[in-house]
Jmol script that loads the backbone (N, CA, C; Angstrom):
load data "model"
ATOM      1  N   MET A   1    -107.482 -76.802  67.478  1.00  0.00           N
ATOM      2  CA  MET A   1    -107.516 -75.554  67.025  1.00  0.00           C
ATOM      3  C   MET A   1    -107.833 -75.275  65.670  1.00  0.00           C
ATOM      4  N   PRO A   2    -108.801 -74.408  65.029  1.00  0.00           N
ATOM      5  CA  PRO A   2    -109.305 -74.562  63.634  1.00  0.00           C
ATOM      6  C   PRO A   2    -107.949 -74.231  62.598  1.00  0.00           C
ATOM      7  N   CYS A   3    -107.937 -74.610  61.577  1.00  0.00           N
ATOM      8  CA  CYS A   3    -106.720 -74.075  60.875  1.00  0.00           C
ATOM      9  C   CYS A   3    -107.360 -74.300  59.312  1.00  0.00           C
ATOM     10  N   GLU A   4    -106.473 -73.652  58.320  1.00  0.00           N
ATOM     11  CA  GLU A   4    -106.697 -73.496  56.941  1.00  0.00           C
ATOM     12  C   GLU A   4    -105.767 -74.237  56.350  1.00  0.00           C
ATOM     13  N   LEU A   5    -106.260 -75.255  55.196  1.00  0.00           N
ATOM     14  CA  LEU A   5    -105.542 -75.746  54.669  1.00  0.00           C
ATOM     15  C   LEU A   5    -105.334 -75.148  53.176  1.00  0.00           C
ATOM     16  N   VAL A   6    -104.126 -74.913  53.077  1.00  0.00           N
ATOM     17  CA  VAL A   6    -103.822 -74.256  51.759  1.00  0.00           C
ATOM     18  C   VAL A   6    -103.142 -75.188  50.735  1.00  0.00           C
ATOM     19  N   GLY A   7    -104.010 -75.135  49.574  1.00  0.00           N
ATOM     20  CA  GLY A   7    -103.915 -75.912  48.405  1.00  0.00           C
ATOM     21  C   GLY A   7    -103.880 -77.350  48.466  1.00  0.00           C
ATOM     22  N   PHE A   8    -105.139 -77.515  49.406  1.00  0.00           N
ATOM     23  CA  PHE A   8    -105.593 -78.742  49.693  1.00  0.00           C
ATOM     24  C   PHE A   8    -105.710 -79.943  48.424  1.00  0.00           C
ATOM     25  N   GLU A   9    -105.413 -80.860  48.233  1.00  0.00           N
ATOM     26  CA  GLU A   9    -105.722 -81.637  47.135  1.00  0.00           C
ATOM     27  C   GLU A   9    -106.198 -83.001  47.777  1.00  0.00           C
ATOM     28  N   VAL A  10    -107.025 -83.907  47.062  1.00  0.00           N
ATOM     29  CA  VAL A  10    -107.510 -85.266  47.020  1.00  0.00           C
ATOM     30  C   VAL A  10    -107.230 -85.852  45.817  1.00  0.00           C
ATOM     31  N   GLY A  11    -106.799 -87.123  45.816  1.00  0.00           N
ATOM     32  CA  GLY A  11    -106.415 -87.621  44.770  1.00  0.00           C
ATOM     33  C   GLY A  11    -106.540 -89.452  44.946  1.00  0.00           C
ATOM     34  N   VAL A  12    -107.158 -90.252  43.826  1.00  0.00           N
ATOM     35  CA  VAL A  12    -107.067 -91.664  43.813  1.00  0.00           C
ATOM     36  C   VAL A  12    -106.294 -92.394  42.649  1.00  0.00           C
ATOM     37  N   MET A  13    -105.597 -93.183  42.724  1.00  0.00           N
ATOM     38  CA  MET A  13    -104.655 -93.780  42.189  1.00  0.00           C
ATOM     39  C   MET A  13    -104.884 -95.102  42.151  1.00  0.00           C
ATOM     40  N   ASP A  14    -105.037 -95.750  40.552  1.00  0.00           N
ATOM     41  CA  ASP A  14    -105.430 -97.516  40.882  1.00  0.00           C
ATOM     42  C   ASP A  14    -104.422 -97.875  41.182  1.00  0.00           C
ATOM     43  N   LYS A  15    -104.641 -99.132  41.928  1.00  0.00           N
ATOM     44  CA  LYS A  15    -103.491-100.492  41.988  1.00  0.00           C
ATOM     45  C   LYS A  15    -103.322-101.282  41.188  1.00  0.00           C
ATOM     46  N   THR A  16    -102.369-101.482  40.363  1.00  0.00           N
ATOM     47  CA  THR A  16    -102.449-102.544  39.140  1.00  0.00           C
ATOM     48  C   THR A  16    -101.373-103.803  39.492  1.00  0.00           C
ATOM     49  N   ILE A  17    -101.954-104.661  38.788  1.00  0.00           N
ATOM     50  CA  ILE A  17    -100.777-105.745  38.737  1.00  0.00           C
ATOM     51  C   ILE A  17    -100.838-106.295  37.338  1.00  0.00           C
ATOM     52  N   LYS A  18     -99.515-106.901  36.834  1.00  0.00           N
ATOM     53  CA  LYS A  18     -99.434-107.334  35.430  1.00  0.00           C
ATOM     54  C   LYS A  18     -99.795-109.066  35.314  1.00  0.00           C
ATOM     55  N   ASP A  19    -101.029-109.095  34.712  1.00  0.00           N
ATOM     56  CA  ASP A  19    -101.364-110.256  34.416  1.00  0.00           C
ATOM     57  C   ASP A  19    -100.054-111.197  33.650  1.00  0.00           C
ATOM     58  N   LYS A  20     -99.493-112.494  34.140  1.00  0.00           N
ATOM     59  CA  LYS A  20     -98.393-113.330  34.003  1.00  0.00           C
ATOM     60  C   LYS A  20     -98.831-113.734  32.379  1.00  0.00           C
ATOM     61  N   ASN A  21     -99.731-113.895  32.080  1.00  0.00           N
ATOM     62  CA  ASN A  21    -100.330-114.878  31.040  1.00  0.00           C
ATOM     63  C   ASN A  21    -100.753-113.867  29.838  1.00  0.00           C
ATOM     64  N   THR A  22    -101.607-112.570  29.779  1.00  0.00           N
ATOM     65  CA  THR A  22    -101.579-111.883  28.820  1.00  0.00           C
ATOM     66  C   THR A  22    -100.540-110.455  28.719  1.00  0.00           C
ATOM     67  N   GLY A  23    -100.260-110.124  30.086  1.00  0.00           N
ATOM     68  CA  GLY A  23     -99.002-109.026  30.003  1.00  0.00           C
ATOM     69  C   GLY A  23    -100.038-107.816  30.170  1.00  0.00           C
ATOM     70  N   GLU A  24    -101.296-107.781  30.291  1.00  0.00           N
ATOM     71  CA  GLU A  24    -102.062-106.448  30.515  1.00  0.00           C
ATOM     72  C   GLU A  24    -102.223-106.302  31.922  1.00  0.00           C
ATOM     73  N   ASP A  25    -102.375-104.960  32.278  1.00  0.00           N
ATOM     74  CA  ASP A  25    -102.549-104.323  33.836  1.00  0.00           C
ATOM     75  C   ASP A  25    -103.947-104.753  34.153  1.00  0.00           C
ATOM     76  N   LYS A  26    -103.946-105.030  35.244  1.00  0.00           N
ATOM     77  CA  LYS A  26    -105.315-105.283  36.047  1.00  0.00           C
ATOM     78  C   LYS A  26    -105.651-104.542  37.421  1.00  0.00           C
ATOM     79  N   VAL A  27    -106.664-103.807  37.391  1.00  0.00           N
ATOM     80  CA  VAL A  27    -106.614-103.158  38.653  1.00  0.00           C
ATOM     81  C   VAL A  27    -107.280-104.516  39.483  1.00  0.00           C
ATOM     82  N   VAL A  28    -106.394-103.692  40.585  1.00  0.00           N
ATOM     83  CA  VAL A  28    -107.137-104.726  41.940  1.00  0.00           C
ATOM     84  C   VAL A  28    -107.550-103.813  43.266  1.00  0.00           C
ATOM     85  N   GLY A  29    -107.377-102.447  43.167  1.00  0.00           N
ATOM     86  CA  GLY A  29    -107.993-101.677  43.857  1.00  0.00           C
ATOM     87  C   GLY A  29    -107.297-100.198  43.973  1.00  0.00           C
ATOM     88  N   ALA A  30    -107.367 -99.423  44.840  1.00  0.00           N
ATOM     89  CA  ALA A  30    -107.118 -97.802  44.727  1.00  0.00           C
ATOM     90  C   ALA A  30    -106.822 -97.795  45.750  1.00  0.00           C
ATOM     91  N   GLN A  31    -105.661 -96.410  45.734  1.00  0.00           N
ATOM     92  CA  GLN A  31    -105.115 -95.737  46.726  1.00  0.00           C
ATOM     93  C   GLN A  31    -105.639 -94.360  46.763  1.00  0.00           C
ATOM     94  N   VAL A  32    -106.188 -94.038  47.973  1.00  0.00           N
ATOM     95  CA  VAL A  32    -106.382 -92.176  47.737  1.00  0.00           C
ATOM     96  C   VAL A  32    -105.317 -91.742  48.660  1.00  0.00           C
ATOM     97  N   TYR A  33    -104.814 -90.523  48.315  1.00  0.00           N
ATOM     98  CA  TYR A  33    -104.162 -89.610  48.971  1.00  0.00           C
ATOM     99  C   TYR A  33    -104.235 -88.085  48.940  1.00  0.00           C
ATOM    100  N   TYR A  34    -103.640 -87.596  49.977  1.00  0.00           N
ATOM    101  CA  TYR A  34    -104.316 -86.296  49.902  1.00  0.00           C
ATOM    102  C   TYR A  34    -103.033 -85.279  50.503  1.00  0.00           C
ATOM    103  N   ARG A  35    -102.701 -84.176  50.083  1.00  0.00           N
ATOM    104  CA  ARG A  35    -101.842 -83.168  50.654  1.00  0.00           C
ATOM    105  C   ARG A  35    -102.314 -81.750  51.105  1.00  0.00           C
ATOM    106  N   ALA A  36    -101.252 -81.060  51.187  1.00  0.00           N
ATOM    107  CA  ALA A  36    -101.856 -79.585  51.430  1.00  0.00           C
ATOM    108  C   ALA A  36    -100.502 -78.745  51.533  1.00  0.00           C
ATOM    109  N   ASP A  37    -100.376 -77.775  50.530  1.00  0.00           N
ATOM    110  CA  ASP A  37     -99.245 -76.675  50.594  1.00  0.00           C
ATOM    111  C   ASP A  37     -98.830 -76.203  51.950  1.00  0.00           C
ATOM    112  N   ALA A  38     -99.603 -75.567  52.655  1.00  0.00           N
ATOM    113  CA  ALA A  38     -99.412 -75.023  53.736  1.00  0.00           C
ATOM    114  C   ALA A  38    -100.835 -75.308  54.828  1.00  0.00           C
ATOM    115  N   ILE A  39    -100.499 -75.244  55.823  1.00  0.00           N
ATOM    116  CA  ILE A  39    -101.495 -75.477  57.055  1.00  0.00           C
ATOM    117  C   ILE A  39    -101.065 -73.936  58.192  1.00  0.00           C
ATOM    118  N   ARG A  40    -102.250 -73.190  57.822  1.00  0.00           N
ATOM    119  CA  ARG A  40    -102.298 -72.081  58.732  1.00  0.00           C
ATOM    120  C   ARG A  40    -103.670 -71.788  59.866  1.00  0.00           C
ATOM    121  N   PRO A  41    -103.064 -71.336  60.896  1.00  0.00           N
ATOM    122  CA  PRO A  41    -103.913 -71.583  62.268  1.00  0.00           C
ATOM    123  C   PRO A  41    -105.098 -70.227  61.677  1.00  0.00           C
ATOM    124  N   ILE A  42    -106.223 -70.560  62.039  1.00  0.00           N
ATOM    125  CA  ILE A  42    -107.469 -69.213  62.167  1.00  0.00           C
ATOM    126  C   ILE A  42    -107.621 -68.485  63.563  1.00  0.00           C
ATOM    127  N   GLY A  43    -107.596 -67.527  63.179  1.00  0.00           N
ATOM    128  CA  GLY A  43    -107.307 -66.327  64.273  1.00  0.00           C
ATOM    129  C   GLY A  43    -108.018 -66.539  65.558  1.00  0.00           C
ATOM    130  N   GLY A  44    -108.853 -67.513  66.003  1.00  0.00           N
ATOM    131  CA  GLY A  44    -109.564 -67.659  67.383  1.00  0.00           C
ATOM    132  C   GLY A  44    -108.696 -68.533  67.879  1.00  0.00           C
ATOM    133  N   SER A  45    -108.479 -68.510  69.350  1.00  0.00           N
ATOM    134  CA  SER A  45    -107.537 -69.410  70.076  1.00  0.00           C
ATOM    135  C   SER A  45    -108.617 -70.317  70.859  1.00  0.00           C
ATOM    136  N   GLY A  46    -110.184 -70.367  70.602  1.00  0.00           N
ATOM    137  CA  GLY A  46    -111.089 -71.290  70.732  1.00  0.00           C
ATOM    138  C   GLY A  46    -111.435 -70.933  72.169  1.00  0.00           C
ATOM    139  N   ARG A  47    -111.176 -70.039  72.606  1.00  0.00           N
ATOM    140  CA  ARG A  47    -111.544 -69.424  74.109  1.00  0.00           C
ATOM    141  C   ARG A  47    -112.966 -68.561  74.260  1.00  0.00           C
ATOM    142  N   LYS A  48    -113.797 -68.552  74.638  1.00  0.00           N
ATOM    143  CA  LYS A  48    -114.592 -67.554  74.843  1.00  0.00           C
ATOM    144  C   LYS A  48    -114.535 -66.522  75.330  1.00  0.00           C
ATOM    145  N   ASN A  49    -114.885 -65.159  75.202  1.00  0.00           N
ATOM    146  CA  ASN A  49    -114.775 -64.074  75.743  1.00  0.00           C
ATOM    147  C   ASN A  49    -115.360 -64.227  77.059  1.00  0.00           C
ATOM    148  N   GLU A  50    -114.218 -63.676  77.665  1.00  0.00           N
ATOM    149  CA  GLU A  50    -115.013 -63.878  79.382  1.00  0.00           C
ATOM    150  C   GLU A  50    -115.608 -62.380  80.074  1.00  0.00           C
ATOM    151  N   GLN A  51    -115.219 -61.359  79.110  1.00  0.00           N
ATOM    152  CA  GLN A  51    -116.042 -60.066  79.515  1.00  0.00           C
ATOM    153  C   GLN A  51    -117.461 -60.000  79.523  1.00  0.00           C
ATOM    154  N   ALA A  52    -118.132 -59.625  80.161  1.00  0.00           N
ATOM    155  CA  ALA A  52    -119.626 -59.273  79.868  1.00  0.00           C
ATOM    156  C   ALA A  52    -119.672 -58.065  78.968  1.00  0.00           C
ATOM    157  N   ALA A  53    -120.467 -58.540  77.828  1.00  0.00           N
ATOM    158  CA  ALA A  53    -120.923 -57.552  76.750  1.00  0.00           C
ATOM    159  C   ALA A  53    -121.823 -56.284  77.186  1.00  0.00           C
TER     160      ALA A  53
END
end "model"
wireframe off; spacefill off
backbone 0.3
color backbone group
């Protein structure tokens, strides 16, 4: 079923670890996240009209 994602957002966050020797944060990867405020169905039912035009 087709739907609309309201307020859809995609983001990327760094994965970091702290270096024991220097105390500095080191980037070791990334994580992707996504979210939507709401999901709404789009009007069609996905079925074709059976009546002849």
